[in-house]
C-alpha atoms as an extended CHARMM CRD file, in Angstrom:
* protein
*
       193  EXT
         1         1  MET       CA             90.4640000000       85.7510000000       66.8640000000  PROA      1               0.0000000000
         2         2  SER       CA             91.4150000000       82.1170000000       66.2220000000  PROA      2               0.0000000000
         3         3  GLY       CA             94.9660000000       83.3390000000       65.6190000000  PROA      3               0.0000000000
         4         4  PHE       CA             95.0320000000       84.6660000000       69.1620000000  PROA      4               0.0000000000
         5         5  PHE       CA             94.0320000000       81.3390000000       70.6690000000  PROA      5               0.0000000000
         6         6  GLU       CA             96.5600000000       79.5090000000       68.4870000000  PROA      6               0.0000000000
         7         7  GLU       CA             99.2350000000       81.8650000000       69.7710000000  PROA      7               0.0000000000
         8         8  VAL       CA             98.1150000000       81.3630000000       73.3970000000  PROA      8               0.0000000000
         9         9  LYS       CA             98.3860000000       77.6190000000       72.8640000000  PROA      9               0.0000000000
        10        10  ARG       CA            101.7840000000       77.8980000000       71.1570000000  PROA      10              0.0000000000
        11        11  ARG       CA            103.1350000000       80.0050000000       74.0060000000  PROA      11              0.0000000000
        12        12  LYS       CA            101.7400000000       77.5260000000       76.5950000000  PROA      12              0.0000000000
        13        13  VAL       CA             99.7130000000       80.1960000000       78.4000000000  PROA      13              0.0000000000
        14        14  TYR       CA             96.8950000000       77.6930000000       79.0290000000  PROA      14              0.0000000000
        15        15  ARG       CA             99.2610000000       75.3940000000       80.8900000000  PROA      15              0.0000000000
        16        16  VAL       CA            100.5350000000       78.2050000000       83.0650000000  PROA      16              0.0000000000
        17        17  ALA       CA             96.9880000000       79.4010000000       83.8210000000  PROA      17              0.0000000000
        18        18  VAL       CA             95.8150000000       75.9340000000       84.8620000000  PROA      18              0.0000000000
        19        19  ALA       CA             98.9530000000       75.2800000000       86.9250000000  PROA      19              0.0000000000
        20        20  TYR       CA             98.6330000000       78.6820000000       88.6100000000  PROA      20              0.0000000000
        21        21  ILE       CA             94.9640000000       78.1550000000       89.4830000000  PROA      21              0.0000000000
        22        22  ILE       CA             95.6680000000       74.6960000000       90.9250000000  PROA      22              0.0000000000
        23        23  ALA       CA             98.6800000000       75.9250000000       92.9040000000  PROA      23              0.0000000000
        24        24  ALA       CA             96.8210000000       79.0290000000       94.1450000000  PROA      24              0.0000000000
        25        25  GLY       CA             93.8650000000       76.8870000000       95.2330000000  PROA      25              0.0000000000
        26        26  GLY       CA             96.2080000000       74.6240000000       97.1640000000  PROA      26              0.0000000000
        27        27  ILE       CA             97.9470000000       77.5660000000       98.7990000000  PROA      27              0.0000000000
        28        28  ILE       CA             94.6010000000       79.0660000000       99.8340000000  PROA      28              0.0000000000
        29        29  GLN       CA             93.4230000000       75.7210000000      101.2600000000  PROA      29              0.0000000000
        30        30  ILE       CA             96.6340000000       75.2830000000      103.2490000000  PROA      30              0.0000000000
        31        31  ALA       CA             96.5890000000       78.8950000000      104.4440000000  PROA      31              0.0000000000
        32        32  SER       CA             92.9390000000       78.6800000000      105.5310000000  PROA      32              0.0000000000
        33        33  ALA       CA             93.7650000000       75.5970000000      107.6050000000  PROA      33              0.0000000000
        34        34  VAL       CA             97.1250000000       76.6950000000      109.0080000000  PROA      34              0.0000000000
        35        35  PHE       CA             96.6880000000       80.4330000000      109.6420000000  PROA      35              0.0000000000
        36        36  PRO       CA             94.0230000000       80.0200000000      112.3790000000  PROA      36              0.0000000000
        37        37  ALA       CA             96.1750000000       77.3660000000      114.0760000000  PROA      37              0.0000000000
        38        38  TRP       CA             99.0900000000       79.8090000000      114.0850000000  PROA      38              0.0000000000
        39        39  GLU       CA             96.7070000000       82.4880000000      115.4020000000  PROA      39              0.0000000000
        40        40  LEU       CA             97.5420000000       84.8490000000      112.5690000000  PROA      40              0.0000000000
        41        41  PRO       CA             95.1870000000       87.8220000000      112.1160000000  PROA      41              0.0000000000
        42        42  SER       CA             92.2350000000       87.3150000000      109.7750000000  PROA      42              0.0000000000
        43        43  TRP       CA             93.5930000000       89.8670000000      107.2990000000  PROA      43              0.0000000000
        44        44  SER       CA             96.6310000000       87.6620000000      106.6290000000  PROA      44              0.0000000000
        45        45  LEU       CA             94.5300000000       85.1350000000      104.6730000000  PROA      45              0.0000000000
        46        46  ARG       CA             92.9460000000       87.9680000000      102.7050000000  PROA      46              0.0000000000
        47        47  LEU       CA             96.4210000000       89.2710000000      101.9270000000  PROA      47              0.0000000000
        48        48  VAL       CA             97.4880000000       85.8750000000      100.5770000000  PROA      48              0.0000000000
        49        49  ILE       CA             94.3680000000       85.7200000000       98.3770000000  PROA      49              0.0000000000
        50        50  VAL       CA             94.8730000000       89.2640000000       97.0680000000  PROA      50              0.0000000000
        51        51  LEU       CA             98.5290000000       88.5720000000       96.2890000000  PROA      51              0.0000000000
        52        52  LEU       CA             97.5740000000       85.4020000000       94.4320000000  PROA      52              0.0000000000
        53        53  LEU       CA             94.9320000000       87.3120000000       92.4530000000  PROA      53              0.0000000000
        54        54  ILE       CA             97.4290000000       90.0200000000       91.5520000000  PROA      54              0.0000000000
        55        55  GLY       CA             99.9460000000       87.3640000000       90.5510000000  PROA      55              0.0000000000
        56        56  PHE       CA             97.6020000000       85.6350000000       88.0940000000  PROA      56              0.0000000000
        57        57  PRO       CA             97.7180000000       88.2120000000       85.2870000000  PROA      57              0.0000000000
        58        58  ILE       CA            101.4430000000       88.6570000000       85.9180000000  PROA      58              0.0000000000
        59        59  ALA       CA            101.9780000000       84.9050000000       85.4810000000  PROA      59              0.0000000000
        60        60  LEU       CA            100.0000000000       85.0350000000       82.2230000000  PROA      60              0.0000000000
        61        61  ILE       CA            102.1550000000       87.8860000000       80.9340000000  PROA      61              0.0000000000
        62        62  PHE       CA            105.3510000000       86.0120000000       81.7890000000  PROA      62              0.0000000000
        63        63  ALA       CA            103.9700000000       82.8510000000       80.1510000000  PROA      63              0.0000000000
        64        64  TRP       CA            103.2760000000       84.8930000000       77.0280000000  PROA      64              0.0000000000
        65        65  ALA       CA            106.7050000000       86.5060000000       76.9470000000  PROA      65              0.0000000000
        66        66  PHE       CA            109.0260000000       83.6660000000       78.0380000000  PROA      66              0.0000000000
        67        67  ASP       CA            109.5870000000       79.9560000000       77.4100000000  PROA      67              0.0000000000
        68        68  VAL       CA            111.2720000000       77.5190000000       79.7610000000  PROA      68              0.0000000000
        69        69  THR       CA            113.6150000000       75.3620000000       77.6980000000  PROA      69              0.0000000000
        70        70  PRO       CA            116.3650000000       72.8630000000       78.5800000000  PROA      70              0.0000000000
        71        71  GLN       CA            118.8020000000       75.7220000000       77.8800000000  PROA      71              0.0000000000
        72        72  GLY       CA            117.0460000000       77.9390000000       80.4390000000  PROA      72              0.0000000000
        73        73  ILE       CA            114.4730000000       80.7040000000       80.2810000000  PROA      73              0.0000000000
        74        74  ARG       CA            114.2760000000       82.2710000000       76.8230000000  PROA      74              0.0000000000
        75        75  VAL       CA            112.2180000000       85.0300000000       75.2780000000  PROA      75              0.0000000000
        76        76  THR       CA            109.4470000000       83.4640000000       73.2070000000  PROA      76              0.0000000000
        77        77  GLU       CA            110.1820000000       83.8330000000       69.5410000000  PROA      77              0.0000000000
        78        78  PRO       CA            107.5070000000       85.8490000000       67.7540000000  PROA      78              0.0000000000
        79        79  ARG       CA            105.4930000000       84.1090000000       65.1210000000  PROA      79              0.0000000000
        80        80  THR       CA            106.5060000000       85.0870000000       61.6380000000  PROA      80              0.0000000000
        81        81  SER       CA            103.0370000000       84.5410000000       60.1760000000  PROA      81              0.0000000000
        82        82  PHE       CA            101.5350000000       87.5880000000       61.9140000000  PROA      82              0.0000000000
        83        83  PRO       CA            100.7640000000       90.2400000000       59.3040000000  PROA      83              0.0000000000
        84        84  SER       CA            101.7910000000       93.0910000000       61.5830000000  PROA      84              0.0000000000
        85        85  ARG       CA            103.1880000000       93.9340000000       65.0180000000  PROA      85              0.0000000000
        86        86  ARG       CA             99.8740000000       95.6080000000       65.8330000000  PROA      86              0.0000000000
        87        87  ARG       CA             98.1280000000       92.2350000000       65.9100000000  PROA      87              0.0000000000
        88        88  GLY       CA            100.6130000000       90.9240000000       68.4840000000  PROA      88              0.0000000000
        89        89  ARG       CA             99.8870000000       93.9270000000       70.6900000000  PROA      89              0.0000000000
        90        90  ARG       CA             96.1670000000       93.3010000000       70.3300000000  PROA      90              0.0000000000
        91        91  ASN       CA             96.6810000000       89.7040000000       71.4370000000  PROA      91              0.0000000000
        92        92  LEU       CA             98.6350000000       90.8380000000       74.4700000000  PROA      92              0.0000000000
        93        93  PHE       CA             95.8450000000       93.2810000000       75.3150000000  PROA      93              0.0000000000
        94        94  ILE       CA             93.2400000000       90.5150000000       75.0370000000  PROA      94              0.0000000000
        95        95  LEU       CA             95.3500000000       88.2940000000       77.2860000000  PROA      95              0.0000000000
        96        96  LEU       CA             95.5860000000       91.0540000000       79.8850000000  PROA      96              0.0000000000
        97        97  ALA       CA             91.8360000000       91.6590000000       79.7060000000  PROA      97              0.0000000000
        98        98  VAL       CA             91.1180000000       87.9570000000       80.2820000000  PROA      98              0.0000000000
        99        99  GLY       CA             93.4530000000       87.9560000000       83.2900000000  PROA      99              0.0000000000
       100       100  VAL       CA             91.7290000000       91.0270000000       84.7390000000  PROA      100             0.0000000000
       101       101  LEU       CA             88.2640000000       89.4940000000       84.2550000000  PROA      101             0.0000000000
       102       102  VAL       CA             89.2610000000       86.2530000000       85.9870000000  PROA      102             0.0000000000
       103       103  SER       CA             90.7430000000       88.2360000000       88.8660000000  PROA      103             0.0000000000
       104       104  ALA       CA             87.5890000000       90.3720000000       89.0900000000  PROA      104             0.0000000000
       105       105  GLY       CA             85.4160000000       87.2600000000       89.4160000000  PROA      105             0.0000000000
       106       106  ALA       CA             87.5350000000       86.0230000000       92.2860000000  PROA      106             0.0000000000
       107       107  ASP       CA             87.3400000000       89.4840000000       93.8570000000  PROA      107             0.0000000000
       108       108  ALA       CA             83.5350000000       89.3250000000       93.7180000000  PROA      108             0.0000000000
       109       109  LEU       CA             83.5370000000       85.9940000000       95.5600000000  PROA      109             0.0000000000
       110       110  ARG       CA             85.9190000000       87.3380000000       98.1860000000  PROA      110             0.0000000000
       111       111  GLU       CA             83.8990000000       90.5230000000       98.7180000000  PROA      111             0.0000000000
       112       112  GLY       CA             80.6990000000       88.4850000000       99.0650000000  PROA      112             0.0000000000
       113       113  GLU       CA             82.3430000000       86.4190000000      101.8030000000  PROA      113             0.0000000000
       114       114  ARG       CA             83.5340000000       89.5980000000      103.5130000000  PROA      114             0.0000000000
       115       115  ALA       CA             80.0290000000       91.1140000000      103.4250000000  PROA      115             0.0000000000
       116       116  ALA       CA             78.6320000000       87.9560000000      105.0240000000  PROA      116             0.0000000000
       117       117  GLU       CA             81.2470000000       88.2080000000      107.7740000000  PROA      117             0.0000000000
       118       118  LEU       CA             80.3740000000       91.8500000000      108.4350000000  PROA      118             0.0000000000
       119       119  LEU       CA             76.6070000000       91.3260000000      108.5120000000  PROA      119             0.0000000000
       120       120  PRO       CA             75.7990000000       87.6920000000      109.3220000000  PROA      120             0.0000000000
       121       121  GLU       CA             72.2250000000       86.4660000000      109.4840000000  PROA      121             0.0000000000
       122       122  SER       CA             72.6330000000       85.9020000000      113.2330000000  PROA      122             0.0000000000
       123       123  LYS       CA             73.0740000000       89.6660000000      113.7350000000  PROA      123             0.0000000000
       124       124  ASP       CA             70.5320000000       90.9430000000      111.2000000000  PROA      124             0.0000000000
       125       125  ALA       CA             67.5750000000       88.7160000000      110.3640000000  PROA      125             0.0000000000
       126       126  PHE       CA             66.5480000000       90.9280000000      107.4240000000  PROA      126             0.0000000000
       127       127  GLY       CA             69.8040000000       92.2260000000      105.9270000000  PROA      127             0.0000000000
       128       128  GLY       CA             71.7520000000       89.0170000000      106.5240000000  PROA      128             0.0000000000
       129       129  PRO       CA             69.5880000000       86.8680000000      104.2090000000  PROA      129             0.0000000000
       130       130  MET       CA             69.7920000000       89.5770000000      101.5400000000  PROA      130             0.0000000000
       131       131  ILE       CA             73.5930000000       89.3420000000      101.6300000000  PROA      131             0.0000000000
       132       132  THR       CA             73.3900000000       85.5520000000      101.5550000000  PROA      132             0.0000000000
       133       133  ALA       CA             71.1420000000       85.7870000000       98.4660000000  PROA      133             0.0000000000
       134       134  ALA       CA             73.6780000000       88.0830000000       96.7940000000  PROA      134             0.0000000000
       135       135  ARG       CA             76.4350000000       85.5870000000       97.6130000000  PROA      135             0.0000000000
       136       136  ALA       CA             74.3460000000       82.7910000000       96.0940000000  PROA      136             0.0000000000
       137       137  GLN       CA             73.9930000000       84.7960000000       92.8730000000  PROA      137             0.0000000000
       138       138  ILE       CA             77.7280000000       85.4840000000       92.7980000000  PROA      138             0.0000000000
       139       139  PHE       CA             78.4340000000       81.7650000000       93.1660000000  PROA      139             0.0000000000
       140       140  ALA       CA             75.9300000000       80.9910000000       90.4020000000  PROA      140             0.0000000000
       141       141  TRP       CA             77.4560000000       83.5450000000       88.0360000000  PROA      141             0.0000000000
       142       142  ALA       CA             81.0060000000       82.4330000000       88.9010000000  PROA      142             0.0000000000
       143       143  GLY       CA             80.2160000000       78.8630000000       87.8370000000  PROA      143             0.0000000000
       144       144  GLU       CA             79.8490000000       77.3040000000       91.2830000000  PROA      144             0.0000000000
       145       145  PRO       CA             76.2210000000       76.1390000000       91.2220000000  PROA      145             0.0000000000
       146       146  GLY       CA             76.6680000000       73.6700000000       94.0900000000  PROA      146             0.0000000000
       147       147  LYS       CA             77.5220000000       76.4190000000       96.5650000000  PROA      147             0.0000000000
       148       148  ALA       CA             74.7740000000       78.6420000000       95.1500000000  PROA      148             0.0000000000
       149       149  LEU       CA             72.1660000000       75.8990000000       95.5460000000  PROA      149             0.0000000000
       150       150  GLU       CA             73.2240000000       75.2140000000       99.1520000000  PROA      150             0.0000000000
       151       151  LEU       CA             72.6730000000       78.8800000000       99.9960000000  PROA      151             0.0000000000
       152       152  ILE       CA             69.3580000000       78.9730000000       98.0950000000  PROA      152             0.0000000000
       153       153  GLU       CA             68.0590000000       75.9610000000      100.0210000000  PROA      153             0.0000000000
       154       154  HSD       CA             69.0310000000       77.6360000000      103.2880000000  PROA      154             0.0000000000
       155       155  LEU       CA             67.3400000000       80.8890000000      102.2240000000  PROA      155             0.0000000000
       156       156  LEU       CA             64.1260000000       79.1030000000      101.2860000000  PROA      156             0.0000000000
       157       157  ALA       CA             63.9410000000       77.7670000000      104.8410000000  PROA      157             0.0000000000
       158       158  VAL       CA             64.4000000000       81.0930000000      106.7030000000  PROA      158             0.0000000000
       159       159  PRO       CA             61.5430000000       83.6160000000      107.0760000000  PROA      159             0.0000000000
       160       160  ALA       CA             63.2400000000       86.6700000000      105.5120000000  PROA      160             0.0000000000
       161       161  GLY       CA             65.0060000000       84.6600000000      102.8200000000  PROA      161             0.0000000000
       162       162  LEU       CA             64.0580000000       83.8840000000       99.2440000000  PROA      162             0.0000000000
       163       163  THR       CA             60.6820000000       82.7020000000       98.0330000000  PROA      163             0.0000000000
       164       164  VAL       CA             59.8850000000       80.3720000000       95.1630000000  PROA      164             0.0000000000
       165       165  PRO       CA             58.0360000000       83.1160000000       93.2050000000  PROA      165             0.0000000000
       166       166  MET       CA             61.1180000000       85.3600000000       93.5350000000  PROA      166             0.0000000000
       167       167  LEU       CA             63.3340000000       82.5800000000       92.1960000000  PROA      167             0.0000000000
       168       168  LYS       CA             60.9840000000       81.9660000000       89.2820000000  PROA      168             0.0000000000
       169       169  VAL       CA             60.8700000000       85.5570000000       88.0240000000  PROA      169             0.0000000000
       170       170  ASP       CA             64.2090000000       87.1160000000       88.9950000000  PROA      170             0.0000000000
       171       171  PRO       CA             66.5280000000       87.0770000000       85.9460000000  PROA      171             0.0000000000
       172       172  GLY       CA             69.5110000000       86.9000000000       88.2920000000  PROA      172             0.0000000000
       173       173  TRP       CA             68.8320000000       83.1820000000       88.6650000000  PROA      173             0.0000000000
       174       174  ASP       CA             68.6960000000       82.4490000000       84.9200000000  PROA      174             0.0000000000
       175       175  VAL       CA             72.0980000000       80.7500000000       85.0350000000  PROA      175             0.0000000000
       176       176  LEU       CA             70.5800000000       78.0320000000       87.2610000000  PROA      176             0.0000000000
       177       177  ARG       CA             67.2450000000       77.5730000000       85.4750000000  PROA      177             0.0000000000
       178       178  ASN       CA             68.3310000000       74.4550000000       83.5530000000  PROA      178             0.0000000000
       179       179  ASP       CA             69.9160000000       72.8280000000       86.6130000000  PROA      179             0.0000000000
       180       180  ALA       CA             67.8220000000       69.8670000000       87.8020000000  PROA      180             0.0000000000
       181       181  ARG       CA             68.7740000000       70.5980000000       91.4360000000  PROA      181             0.0000000000
       182       182  PHE       CA             67.4340000000       74.1510000000       91.1050000000  PROA      182             0.0000000000
       183       183  GLN       CA             64.1620000000       72.8390000000       89.6610000000  PROA      183             0.0000000000
       184       184  ALA       CA             63.9490000000       70.2750000000       92.4900000000  PROA      184             0.0000000000
       185       185  LEU       CA             64.2900000000       73.0760000000       95.0660000000  PROA      185             0.0000000000
       186       186  LEU       CA             61.5010000000       75.0210000000       93.3570000000  PROA      186             0.0000000000
       187       187  GLU       CA             59.2540000000       71.9610000000       93.4830000000  PROA      187             0.0000000000
       188       188  LYS       CA             60.1860000000       71.0940000000       97.0750000000  PROA      188             0.0000000000
       189       189  TYR       CA             59.5510000000       74.5560000000       98.4820000000  PROA      189             0.0000000000
       190       190  GLY       CA             56.8540000000       75.5430000000       95.9770000000  PROA      190             0.0000000000
       191       191  ALA       CA             54.2470000000       73.4440000000       97.7680000000  PROA      191             0.0000000000
       192       192  LYS       CA             54.8520000000       75.4340000000      100.9800000000  PROA      192             0.0000000000
       193       193  THR       CA             54.0260000000       78.8230000000       99.4200000000  PROA      193             0.0000000000
């Protein structure tokens, strides 16, 4: 497996992935600010996000296959130290799988936002907080604990939201257990239960 990561580094796939994520984040930020001002339909921002998600694994594949050199774009030379062509195919498969997993995580965040738009807490005092709790777990699992903790604090304050005992026993919150802010919320709202 270390051979795969050496090959990813040699082919500069990491650089392309980081540059793509930064550029895509900037595009999404600009689109979310500009599209409402231009009175574009709400689906247009979703379309931009979906296209960027689809483009991520494609960018990784191109980064794997091609190099940009002073002489122009060239096909990346295969490494001669690979024992067989089969290993190179396996590495390409692993790269594709990683791209799909990253895209799936972003899809989960987007679908959570869409669910909250369809059933906001203002329209359903019982179902709305349940969707907000699901969004908080998605943020926690996706590595965005700050957003998850903001939603948890909100849910602890509403009647049909989360409770401290639920947060203590539900394994869905295990990713936040060692976070000092999570423990502070448990202490803050634990006295009220």
